[in-house]
KEVEX-326010 format. One record per residue (C-alpha): residue number from 1; x, y, z; chain; residue in three letters. Coordinates in Angstrom, 3 decimals, always signed. Each point is the difference from the previous one (the first is absolute). Last residue first. Example, Ala and Ser with C-alpha at 12.3 -4.5 7.8 and 13.67 -1.06 7.14 Angstrom:
! residues 2
seq; c1; c2; c3; mol; type
2; +13.670; -1.060; +7.140; A; Ser
1; -1.370; -3.440; +0.660; A; Ala
//
This chain:
! residues 189
seq; c1; c2; c3; mol; type
189; +34.379; +9.558; +21.891; A; Glu
188; -0.172; -3.574; +0.612; A; Ile
187; -3.071; -1.958; +0.002; A; Phe
186; +0.564; -3.844; +0.412; A; Asn
185; -0.519; -2.425; -3.230; A; Leu
184; -1.309; -3.422; +0.643; A; Tyr
183; -0.382; -3.429; -1.901; A; Tyr
182; -1.575; -3.002; +1.876; A; Ile
181; +0.030; -3.191; -2.147; A; Leu
180; -3.273; -2.084; +1.092; A; Asn
179; -0.639; -3.657; +1.071; A; Asp
178; -3.808; -0.691; -0.459; A; Thr
177; -2.090; -1.538; +2.064; A; Trp
176; -2.438; -1.849; -1.980; A; Glu
175; -3.453; +0.000; -1.745; A; Gly
174; +1.570; +2.594; -3.020; A; Phe
173; +0.452; +2.230; +2.731; A; Glu
172; +0.626; +0.334; +4.236; A; Tyr
171; +3.095; +2.072; +0.151; A; Ile
170; +3.330; -0.223; +2.087; A; Phe
169; +0.312; -4.105; -0.042; A; Gly
168; +3.873; +0.682; +0.159; A; Lys
167; +1.189; +3.670; -0.524; A; Arg
166; +2.939; +0.554; -1.939; A; Thr
165; +2.635; +2.580; +0.555; A; Cys
164; +0.688; +3.877; -0.746; A; Glu
163; +0.744; -0.286; -3.965; A; Tyr
162; +0.395; +4.090; -0.548; A; Ala
161; -1.902; +2.459; -1.819; A; Met
160; +1.457; +2.139; -2.152; A; Gly
159; -2.916; +0.386; -3.027; A; Val
158; +1.599; -2.321; -2.116; A; Ser
157; +0.367; -2.463; +2.862; A; Glu
156; -4.185; +0.043; +0.697; A; Ala
155; -0.398; -0.642; -3.379; A; Leu
154; +2.650; -2.460; -0.838; A; Lys
153; -2.303; -1.903; +3.003; A; Ile
152; -2.787; +0.516; -1.145; A; Ser
151; +0.454; -1.449; -3.357; A; Ala
150; +1.781; -3.025; +1.046; A; Pro
149; -2.798; -0.968; +2.164; A; Asn
148; +0.534; -4.084; +1.300; A; Asp
147; +0.888; +1.267; +3.404; A; Leu
146; -2.964; +2.216; +0.554; A; Asn
145; +0.538; +3.499; +0.907; A; Ile
144; -0.286; +2.212; +3.003; A; His
143; +1.115; +3.542; -0.525; A; Ala
142; +0.878; +1.925; +2.695; A; Glu
141; -0.008; +4.005; +0.928; A; Ile
140; +2.005; +1.063; +2.787; A; Arg
139; -0.232; +3.570; +0.951; A; His
138; -3.762; +1.501; -0.827; A; Tyr
137; -1.087; +3.301; +0.091; A; Asn
136; -2.641; -0.228; -2.926; A; Leu
135; +1.382; +3.130; -1.699; A; Met
134; +3.602; -0.606; +0.027; A; Lys
133; +0.500; -3.513; +0.157; A; Phe
132; -2.725; -1.303; -1.199; A; Ala
131; -0.322; +2.196; -2.885; A; Ile
130; +3.583; -0.311; -0.446; A; Asp
129; -1.040; -3.635; -0.268; A; Leu
128; -2.576; +0.558; -2.645; A; Ala
127; +2.451; +1.306; -2.069; A; Glu
126; +2.204; -2.820; -0.226; A; Lys
125; -3.567; -2.149; -0.293; A; Val
124; -0.731; +1.529; -2.989; A; Ala
123; +2.960; +0.321; -2.245; A; Glu
122; +1.002; -3.394; +1.162; A; Gln
121; -3.103; -1.426; -1.003; A; Gly
120; -0.635; +2.179; -3.690; A; Tyr
119; +3.164; -1.610; -1.156; A; Gly
118; -1.415; -1.170; -3.190; A; Lys
117; +0.212; -3.715; +0.454; A; Gly
116; -3.285; -0.305; +1.569; A; Trp
115; -3.374; +2.224; -1.516; A; His
114; -2.214; -2.940; -1.274; A; Gln
113; +0.758; -2.052; +3.382; A; Asn
112; -2.023; +3.228; +2.007; A; His
111; +2.605; +1.258; +2.768; A; Phe
110; +0.030; -1.034; +3.400; A; Ser
109; +1.506; +1.008; +2.983; A; Tyr
108; +0.085; -0.098; +3.822; A; Gly
107; +1.923; +1.907; +2.424; A; Val
106; +0.433; -0.912; +3.947; A; Arg
105; +0.283; +2.667; +2.607; A; Gly
104; +2.251; +1.073; +3.240; A; Trp
103; -0.670; +3.207; +1.830; A; Gln
102; +2.192; -1.852; +2.876; A; Phe
101; -0.176; +2.162; +3.230; A; Asp
100; -3.620; +0.434; -0.435; A; Asp
99; -1.724; -1.451; -3.273; A; Arg
98; +0.049; -3.881; -0.490; A; Glu
97; -1.051; -1.662; -3.416; A; Leu
96; -1.407; +2.719; -1.913; A; Thr
95; -0.987; -1.271; -3.125; A; Ser
94; +1.143; +1.233; -3.850; A; Phe
93; -1.439; -0.262; -2.806; A; Asp
92; +1.510; +0.402; -3.819; A; Val
91; -2.465; -0.253; -2.456; A; Lys
90; -0.616; -1.056; -4.261; A; Gly
89; +0.469; +1.372; -3.607; A; Leu
88; -3.026; +2.632; +0.304; A; Gln
87; +0.162; +1.303; -3.848; A; Arg
86; +0.399; +3.790; +0.393; A; Gly
85; +0.697; +0.768; -3.619; A; Asp
84; +3.479; +0.703; +0.055; A; Glu
83; +0.441; +0.425; +3.880; A; Lys
82; -0.508; -4.035; +0.794; A; Leu
81; -1.790; +0.223; +3.394; A; Phe
80; +0.591; -1.992; +2.646; A; Val
79; -2.519; -0.640; +2.809; A; Ala
78; +0.811; +1.024; +3.585; A; Phe
77; -0.801; -2.166; +3.211; A; Ile
76; +0.857; +1.160; +3.600; A; Tyr
75; -1.268; -1.955; +2.764; A; Ala
74; -0.554; -0.206; +3.460; A; Thr
73; +0.634; +3.924; +0.905; A; Asp
72; -3.589; -0.048; +1.228; A; Thr
71; -0.399; +2.704; -3.236; A; Leu
70; +1.622; -2.113; -2.443; A; Ala
69; -1.688; -2.808; +0.500; A; Leu
68; -3.557; +1.914; +0.038; A; Glu
67; +0.959; +1.980; -2.939; A; Gln
66; +0.949; -3.785; -1.669; A; His
65; -3.510; -1.737; +1.205; A; Gln
64; -1.732; +3.922; -1.681; A; Asn
63; +1.757; -1.737; -3.251; A; Ile
62; -1.255; -2.831; +0.375; A; Leu
61; -3.458; +0.696; +0.364; A; Asn
60; +0.333; +2.294; -3.210; A; Lys
59; +1.003; -2.940; -2.112; A; Phe
58; -2.930; -1.729; +1.194; A; Trp
57; -2.407; +2.590; -0.469; A; Glu
56; +2.142; -0.170; -3.639; A; Tyr
55; -1.219; -3.144; -0.447; A; Ser
54; +3.290; -2.911; +0.777; A; Cys
53; -2.361; -3.233; +0.039; A; Lys
52; +0.882; -0.666; -3.163; A; Ser
51; +3.573; +0.071; +0.017; A; Met
50; +0.394; -3.803; -0.344; A; Asp
49; +4.407; +0.134; -0.125; A; Met
48; +2.143; -0.483; -2.419; A; Lys
47; +3.645; -0.175; +1.269; A; Gly
46; +0.322; -0.938; +3.677; A; Met
45; +3.533; +0.135; +0.179; A; Asp
44; +1.707; -1.512; +2.986; A; His
43; -0.251; -3.293; -1.589; A; Arg
42; +1.353; +0.347; -3.140; A; His
41; -0.700; +2.104; -3.525; A; Gln
40; -3.522; +0.239; +0.565; A; Ser
39; -2.089; +0.512; -3.103; A; Pro
38; +0.800; +4.192; -1.187; A; Phe
37; -2.308; +2.697; +1.521; A; Arg
36; -1.911; +2.065; -2.234; A; Asn
35; -3.094; -0.536; +2.369; A; Thr
34; +2.260; +1.659; +2.847; A; Phe
33; +0.909; +2.510; -2.086; A; Glu
32; -3.079; +0.947; -0.657; A; Asn
31; -1.353; +0.183; +3.190; A; Leu
30; +2.255; +2.314; +0.829; A; Trp
29; -0.739; +2.384; -2.682; A; Asn
28; -3.653; -0.576; +0.071; A; Glu
27; +0.448; +0.760; +3.722; A; Tyr
26; +2.689; +2.818; +0.081; A; Asp
25; -2.472; +2.840; +0.793; A; Asn
24; -0.933; -0.876; +3.143; A; Glu
23; +3.415; +0.536; +1.701; A; Asn
22; +3.061; -2.718; +0.217; A; Leu
21; +2.715; +1.277; +2.569; A; Pro
20; +2.615; +1.425; -1.959; A; Arg
19; +3.331; -0.823; -2.013; A; Ile
18; +0.382; +1.183; -3.247; A; Ile
17; +2.585; -0.959; -2.345; A; Leu
16; +2.550; +0.296; -2.890; A; Arg
15; +2.300; +2.752; +1.396; A; Glu
14; -1.106; -0.855; +3.462; A; Thr
13; -2.717; +1.931; +1.362; A; Glu
12; -1.715; -0.137; +4.214; A; Ala
11; -3.703; +0.603; +0.922; A; Ile
10; -0.267; -0.465; +3.367; A; Ile
9; -4.221; +0.964; +1.186; A; Asp
8; -0.327; -2.574; +2.301; A; Phe
7; +2.776; +1.069; +2.555; A; Lys
6; +0.161; +3.791; -1.485; A; Gln
5; +2.807; +0.389; -1.608; A; Ser
4; -0.453; +1.201; -3.487; A; Glu
3; +2.772; +0.137; -2.545; A; Leu
2; +2.962; -2.616; +0.452; A; Ile
1; +2.648; +0.036; -2.282; A; Met
//
């Protein structure tokens, strides 16, 4: 259920979650969840991170960057919070790939590893896709997934995304051009 609808102030709720952009009041919670991450579980999990440079001023700048990305229709970054106690569980983001006759975007998602295995990812991404189609006016959303990331594949499939193809040498990461699986979902009214 979507509660508010200005692009950079969108707030949505599910049974257990609140999905919205970060605001300045989230700093302590945000920092705490990064600090409490478990060690890396696999190569696509950053695990514990050095947060020593992430001051309150740094965080305010991050929020301003997120708002600028939304205002320019470049990207929309939504934090995911647990309703029960307000903990920040992770994020779902959308990048605009092409507008005009395409209305095409990419979805990304990451959740703090201490919250894995509880269904929060599926619940958040499903609601975020609803935002992407109904409020951000995308027609097609793609997920670009590394071949060796079964958890991300499972999440994409669980929210109704379908495998389309494998793009060879698609993204430069880990010091090389990597192949990516392309999962997609089109908006159907």
